[in-house]
C-alpha positions in Angstrom: 28.6 -109.1 -26.8 26.9 -106.3 -28.6 23.1 -105.9 -28.6 21.3 -107.4 -31.7 17.8 -107.8 -32.9 16.1 -110.9 -34.4 15.1 -110.9 -38.1 11.5 -110.3 -37.2 12.3 -107.3 -34.9 14.7 -105.8 -37.5 12.2 -106.1 -40.3 9.5 -104.6 -38.1 11.7 -101.6 -37.4 12.5 -101.2 -41.1 8.8 -101.0 -42.0 8.1 -98.7 -39.1 10.7 -96.3 -40.5 10.5 -97.0 -44.3 11.9 -93.7 -45.5 15.5 -94.9 -44.9 15.3 -97.8 -47.3 13.1 -95.8 -49.7 15.9 -93.2 -50.2 18.6 -95.9 -50.4 16.6 -97.8 -53.1 16.1 -94.5 -55.0 19.9 -93.9 -54.9 20.6 -97.5 -56.0 18.3 -97.1 -59.0 19.8 -93.8 -60.0 23.3 -95.4 -59.9 22.0 -98.5 -61.7 23.6 -100.8 -59.2 22.4 -103.9 -57.2 24.1 -102.9 -53.9 24.0 -100.2 -51.3 27.2 -98.6 -50.1 27.7 -98.9 -46.3 28.7 -95.2 -46.1 25.4 -94.2 -47.7 23.5 -96.4 -45.2 25.3 -94.9 -42.2 24.7 -91.3 -43.5 21.0 -91.9 -44.2 20.4 -93.5 -40.8 22.2 -90.7 -38.9 20.3 -88.0 -40.8 16.9 -89.7 -40.3 17.3 -90.5 -36.6 18.5 -87.0 -35.8 14.9 -85.9 -35.3 13.8 -89.0 -33.3 13.6 -89.3 -29.5 16.5 -90.9 -27.6 14.9 -94.3 -27.3 13.8 -94.6 -30.9 17.1 -93.2 -32.2 19.0 -95.9 -30.3 16.7 -98.7 -31.5 16.8 -97.7 -35.2 20.6 -97.2 -35.2 21.1 -100.7 -33.6 18.7 -102.3 -36.0 20.3 -100.6 -39.1 23.8 -101.5 -38.0 25.6 -103.5 -40.7 26.5 -106.4 -38.4 22.9 -106.7 -37.2 21.5 -106.6 -40.7 24.0 -109.3 -41.8 23.4 -111.6 -38.8 19.6 -111.3 -39.2 19.9 -112.3 -42.9 18.5 -109.2 -44.4 21.9 -108.4 -45.9 23.1 -111.6 -47.7 26.5 -110.4 -48.8 29.1 -107.7 -48.0 31.5 -106.9 -50.9 34.7 -105.0 -50.5 35.6 -103.1 -53.7 37.4 -99.8 -54.5 38.1 -99.1 -50.8 34.4 -99.3 -49.7 32.0 -101.9 -48.4 28.9 -102.7 -50.5 25.8 -104.3 -49.0 23.7 -106.7 -51.0 20.2 -106.9 -49.4 17.7 -109.7 -49.8 15.8 -109.4 -53.1 12.6 -110.3 -51.2 13.1 -107.3 -48.8 13.9 -104.9 -51.7 10.9 -106.1 -53.7 8.6 -105.7 -50.7 9.8 -102.2 -50.1 9.1 -101.4 -53.8 5.6 -102.8 -53.4 5.0 -100.3 -50.6 6.0 -97.3 -52.7 4.7 -97.2 -56.3 7.4 -94.6 -57.3 10.1 -97.3 -56.6 8.7 -99.8 -59.1 11.3 -100.5 -61.7 10.4 -100.1 -65.4 10.9 -103.3 -67.3 13.6 -102.9 -69.9 13.9 -104.8 -73.2 16.6 -107.0 -71.7 14.6 -108.1 -68.7 11.5 -108.8 -70.8 13.5 -110.9 -73.3 15.0 -112.7 -70.3 11.5 -113.7 -69.2 10.5 -114.7 -72.7 13.6 -116.9 -73.1 12.8 -118.6 -69.8 9.2 -119.4 -71.0 10.5 -120.7 -74.3 12.8 -123.0 -72.4 9.9 -124.3 -70.3 7.9 -124.9 -73.5 10.8 -126.9 -75.0 11.1 -129.0 -71.8 7.3 -129.5 -71.9 7.4 -130.9 -75.4 9.5 -133.8 -74.2 7.9 -134.2 -70.8 6.1 -137.4 -69.6 3.1 -135.5 -68.2 3.0 -138.0 -65.4 2.3 -137.0 -61.8 4.7 -139.7 -60.7 7.6 -138.2 -62.6 9.4 -135.6 -60.4 10.8 -133.9 -63.4 7.3 -133.1 -64.7 6.0 -131.9 -61.3 9.1 -129.6 -60.9 8.5 -128.3 -64.4 4.8 -127.7 -63.7 5.7 -125.7 -60.5 8.4 -123.8 -62.4 5.9 -122.9 -65.1 3.3 -121.6 -62.6 6.0 -119.6 -60.8 7.4 -118.1 -64.0 4.0 -117.0 -65.3 2.8 -115.6 -61.9 6.1 -113.7 -61.5 5.8 -112.2 -65.0 2.2 -111.1 -64.4 3.2 -109.5 -61.1 6.1 -107.6 -62.6 4.0 -106.3 -65.5 1.2 -105.2 -63.2 3.7 -103.3 -61.1 5.1 -101.8 -64.3 1.6 -100.7 -65.3 1.1 -99.0 -61.9 4.5 -97.4 -62.2 3.7 -96.1 -65.7 0.4 -94.7 -64.5 2.3 -92.4 -62.3 4.1 -91.0 -65.4 2.3 -87.7 -64.9 4.4 -86.9 -61.8 7.6 -88.0 -63.5 6.8 -85.8 -66.5 6.2 -82.9 -64.2 9.5 -83.4 -62.5 11.3 -83.5 -65.8 9.6 -80.3 -67.0 9.8 -78.5 -63.6 11.8 -75.6 -65.2 9.4 -75.1 -68.1 8.7 -71.5 -67.1 12.3 -70.4 -67.8 13.1 -67.5 -70.1 12.3 -68.0 -73.8 16.0 -67.8 -74.8 16.9 -70.9 -72.7 13.6 -72.7 -73.3 14.6 -74.2 -76.7 17.7 -75.8 -75.1 15.6 -77.0 -72.2 13.0 -78.5 -74.5 15.7 -80.4 -76.4 17.1 -81.9 -73.2 13.6 -82.7 -72.0 12.8 -84.3 -75.3 15.9 -86.5 -75.1 15.0 -87.7 -71.6 11.4 -88.5 -72.4 12.3 -90.2 -75.6 14.8 -92.4 -73.6 12.0 -93.2 -71.1 9.7 -94.1 -74.0 12.2 -96.1 -76.1 13.8 -98.0 -73.1 10.7 -98.8 -71.0 7.3 -98.1 -72.6 7.9 -99.2 -76.1 9.5 -102.6 -75.2 6.6 -103.4 -73.0 4.1 -102.6 -75.7 6.0 -104.8 -78.1 6.2 -107.6 -75.6 2.5 -107.5 -74.9 1.4 -107.2 -78.5 0.1 -110.6 -79.8 0.9 -109.6 -83.4 4.6 -109.0 -82.7 7.0 -111.0 -85.0 10.4 -111.7 -83.4 13.3 -112.8 -85.5 14.6 -115.3 -83.0 11.4 -117.2 -82.3 7.8 -117.1 -81.0 6.4 -114.1 -79.1 4.9 -114.3 -75.6 1.4 -115.3 -76.6 2.5 -117.8 -79.2 4.6 -119.5 -76.6 1.7 -119.6 -74.1 -0.7 -121.0 -76.8 1.8 -123.8 -77.6 2.0 -124.8 -73.9 -1.8 -124.6 -73.5 -2.2 -126.9 -76.5 0.4 -129.4 -75.2 -1.3 -129.5 -71.8 -4.7 -130.0 -73.3 -3.4 -132.9 -75.5 -1.9 -134.5 -72.4 -5.2 -134.2 -70.4 -3.9 -131.5 -68.0 -7.1 -129.4 -68.4 -6.8 -127.7 -65.0 -3.3 -126.4 -65.7 -4.2 -125.5 -69.3 -7.2 -123.4 -68.1 -5.0 -121.7 -65.5 -2.5 -120.8 -68.2 -5.2 -119.6 -70.5 -6.6 -117.3 -67.8 -3.0 -116.0 -67.3 -2.7 -115.2 -71.0 -6.0 -113.2 -70.9 -4.6 -111.2 -67.9 -1.4 -110.5 -69.8 -3.4 -109.4 -72.9 -5.5 -107.0 -70.7 -2.4 -105.2 -69.6 -1.7 -103.9 -73.2 -4.4 -101.2 -73.2 -3.3 -99.2 -70.1 0.3 -99.1 -71.3 -0.9 -97.9 -74.7 -2.8 -95.1 -72.9 0.5 -94.1 -71.1 2.3 -94.0 -74.5 -0.3 -91.7 -75.9 0.0 -89.4 -72.8 3.8 -89.2 -73.4 3.3 -88.3 -77.1 0.7 -85.7 -76.2 3.1 -84.1 -73.6 5.9 -83.8 -76.1 3.6 -81.5 -78.2 2.9 -79.1 -75.3 4.1 -75.5 -75.4 6.0 -73.7 -72.6 2.7 -72.3 -71.2 1.1 -75.7 -71.4 3.9 -77.3 -69.5 3.7 -74.7 -66.8 -0.1 -75.3 -66.4 0.5 -79.1 -66.5 3.1 -78.8 -63.7 0.9 -76.6 -61.6 -2.0 -79.1 -61.8 0.3 -82.0 -61.0 1.8 -80.1 -58.1 -1.5 -79.5 -56.4 -2.7 -83.0 -57.3 0.3 -84.3 -55.4 -0.7 -82.3 -52.4 -4.2 -83.8 -52.5 -2.6 -87.3 -52.8 -0.6 -86.6 -49.6 -3.8 -85.7 -47.8 -5.4 -88.9 -49.1 -2.4 -91.0 -48.0 -2.9 -89.7 -44.4 -6.3 -91.4 -44.4 -4.8 -94.8 -45.3 -3.5 -95.6 -41.9 -4.6 -98.0 -39.2 -6.5 -95.2 -37.4 -10.3 -95.7 -38.1 -10.9 -92.0 -37.2 -9.0 -90.7 -40.3 -11.6 -91.4 -42.9 -11.9 -87.9 -44.5 -9.5 -85.6 -46.2 -8.5 -82.7 -43.9 -8.4 -80.2 -46.8 -9.3 -77.0 -45.0 -5.7 -75.8 -45.1 -5.3 -76.8 -48.7 -8.4 -74.9 -49.8 -7.3 -71.8 -47.9 -3.7 -71.9 -49.2 -4.7 -72.3 -52.9 -7.9 -70.4 -53.1 -9.3 -72.9 -55.6 -12.3 -74.0 -53.5 -12.9 -70.9 -51.4 -16.5 -69.7 -51.9 -17.4 -72.9 -53.8 -20.3 -73.7 -51.5 -21.9 -70.4 -52.1 -22.2 -71.2 -55.8 -25.3 -72.9 -57.1 -24.9 -76.5 -58.4 -25.3 -76.7 -62.2 -28.8 -77.8 -63.1 -28.7 -81.1 -64.8 -31.2 -82.4 -67.4 -32.2 -86.0 -66.8 -34.9 -88.2 -68.4 -37.8 -89.0 -66.2 -39.1 -92.4 -65.3 -42.9 -92.0 -65.7 -44.9 -92.9 -68.7 -46.5 -89.5 -68.9 -43.0 -87.9 -69.2 -42.2 -89.9 -72.3 -45.7 -89.3 -73.7 -45.1 -85.6 -73.4 -41.6 -85.9 -74.9 -42.9 -87.9 -77.9 -45.8 -85.5 -78.3 -43.4 -82.5 -78.5 -41.3 -84.3 -81.0 -44.3 -85.1 -83.2 -45.4 -81.5 -83.1 -41.9 -80.3 -84.1 -41.7 -82.8 -87.0 -45.2 -81.8 -88.1 -44.1 -78.2 -88.2 -41.0 -79.1 -90.3 -43.1 -81.0 -92.7 -45.6 -78.1 -93.0 -42.8 -75.5 -93.4 -43.2 -75.5 -97.2 -46.9 -74.6 -96.7 -46.1 -71.7 -94.4 -47.6 -68.3 -95.6 -45.2 -65.8 -97.1 -46.1 -62.7 -95.1 -45.3 -59.3 -96.6 -43.0 -57.1 -94.6 -44.2 -53.9 -92.9 -41.6 -51.1 -92.6 -41.2 -49.5 -89.2 -44.4 -48.7 -87.3 -46.2 -47.5 -90.4 -49.7 -48.7 -91.0 -50.6 -50.4 -94.3 -54.2 -51.5 -94.1 -54.2 -53.7 -97.2 -51.0 -55.5 -96.3 -51.9 -55.9 -92.6 -55.3 -57.5 -93.6 -53.5 -59.8 -96.0 -51.0 -60.9 -93.4 -53.7 -61.6 -90.8 -55.8 -63.6 -93.3 -52.8 -65.7 -94.3 -51.9 -66.2 -90.6 -55.4 -67.2 -89.7 -55.5 -69.7 -92.5 -52.3 -71.3 -91.3 -53.4 -71.4 -87.7 -56.5 -73.5 -88.7 -54.2 -76.4 -89.6 -51.8 -75.9 -86.6 -51.8 -78.7 -84.1 -51.7 -77.6 -80.5 -51.6 -79.5 -77.2 -52.5 -78.5 -73.7 -49.8 -76.1 -72.3 -49.2 -73.9 -69.3 -48.0 -71.0 -71.4 -49.9 -70.6 -74.7 -48.1 -67.3 -75.6 -44.6 -68.8 -75.3 -45.8 -72.0 -77.1 -47.1 -69.9 -80.0 -44.0 -67.8 -80.1 -41.8 -70.9 -80.4 -44.0 -72.4 -83.1 -44.2 -69.2 -85.2 -40.7 -67.9 -84.9 -38.5 -69.5 -87.5 -41.4 -71.0 -89.5 -43.2 -67.8 -90.5 -41.0 -65.6 -92.8 -41.0 -62.0 -91.6 -42.4 -63.0 -88.2 -42.8 -60.2 -85.6 -44.7 -59.6 -82.3 -47.8 -58.1 -83.9 -48.3 -61.5 -85.7 -48.1 -63.2 -82.3 -50.9 -60.8 -81.0 -53.0 -61.6 -84.0 -52.6 -65.4 -83.5 -53.3 -65.1 -79.8 -56.6 -63.1 -80.4 -57.6 -65.7 -82.9 -57.2 -68.5 -80.4 -58.9 -66.5 -77.6 -62.0 -65.9 -79.8 -61.9 -69.3 -81.6 -60.0 -71.8 -79.5 -59.3 -75.3 -81.0 -62.1 -77.8 -80.8 -62.4 -79.4 -77.3 -60.1 -76.8 -75.7 -60.4 -73.6 -73.9 -57.9 -70.7 -73.0 -57.6 -69.7 -69.4 -56.0 -66.3 -68.6 -54.0 -65.9 -65.4 -52.7 -62.8 -63.5 -49.0 -63.9 -63.8 -46.9 -61.9 -66.2 -44.1 -63.2 -68.4 -41.6 -61.5 -70.8 -40.6 -62.5 -74.3 -37.6 -61.1 -76.2 -36.9 -60.8 -79.9 -33.0 -61.0 -80.2 -33.1 -59.8 -83.9 -34.5 -56.3 -83.1 -34.2 -56.2 -79.3 -38.0 -55.9 -78.7 -39.6 -57.1 -75.5 -43.2 -58.3 -75.1 -44.8 -58.4 -71.6 -47.9 -60.5 -71.5 -50.3 -62.4 -69.2 -49.7 -66.1 -69.0 -52.5 -68.1 -70.6 -53.1 -71.8 -70.3 -54.6 -74.0 -73.0 -56.6 -76.8 -71.4 -58.9 -79.5 -72.6 -62.6 -79.0 -71.7 -62.6 -82.5 -70.1 -59.9 -81.6 -67.6 -61.7 -78.3 -66.8 -64.9 -80.1 -66.1 -63.2 -82.5 -63.8 -61.6 -79.7 -61.9 -65.0 -77.9 -61.5 -66.6 -81.1 -60.3 -63.8 -81.7 -57.7 -64.3 -78.1 -56.4 -68.1 -78.7 -56.2 
């Protein structure tokens, strides 16, 4: 009698070495079949176990033996056709393996979606003639069937959304040869366009139509109309709990429309990319996949693997080398104190006041070069002094820069000598209740229009009350 494993032990070994079934399911999906050829299974097992130790190699080969899989119930049927043996695995096992690998999720086709819709319509028709009595076994079976159908549909659609959200990697695989020569690029782009259009027309678009509550179908009600009819029937029969549960399920289904719509826009945007754009897209997707592999290594049972070990990735790509030596960008954030907002509003009021008074700004005559024109200079200074008398100022740590910002752009023909004249005026006749304090710190102003620079001592404009308080504190 040959050695065999129990169903639990066999399933445990399958999940300890999942790559075998992952590859077989990928091949099954490519061939669009519902079975796995025995020859493919044997070849995959032999190839995978060639790198294992002797003990593990023997255990895996015994577990993946066709007779052991059939006796343990994981293979439910063996079909002989065209001179080969075809293995039909348990749907529960295949679906569980798909749940462990998002790339194996099957896109829902129009035929599968319509099959679910027809089933729900049948449940609705049976519900219209139901007794709604808990003592009626037909009704209890119908209620359980309804819950199972709706839950299964939500699960399939959520898997489909997760599968579609990995569309970036699939698009990168389809366009992996985008950097080919320009002569062959046109033919390549046509083939790529046909493949992506097939993906869009066969999988994405049917799901969008299925989840659109405004869809009108020639053969009957759409998904949400069917659900609403069943909700109304249950409410009229007093089955409020089941009606509420079905209503929440319809909300969950409606929420799945937006992420699929986002995927559809991404596909349309990708089709408009140029050859260079495709190459850049593939490069980013390639390195993003490398980072995802590093992240997957942290999602194990080991509690020590909590951080990405990205040192080798950073050194191999050069993207992040020297990043720590760069200064973080300075961010501008609003403060939380009341004084911060008072200062902000005060600055806004001053700027608005300047804008309102711009029509009253003096028209100063231009002075050519460095020549001296006594009459014109005197006239400019008088006009400037007259305008300064109505200028509103607030305490500031840099009076010169404040004056420069207030005069530049508001005074036609403004230049640095005008700033000196305004500063002298304020030094000799400061605003009422304020005083100017000169420091030994130097600052520089630049005039972009003519390239001039002005080096000055920083001066503070303070209120006399604050100065008196400081002097009292020093005393």
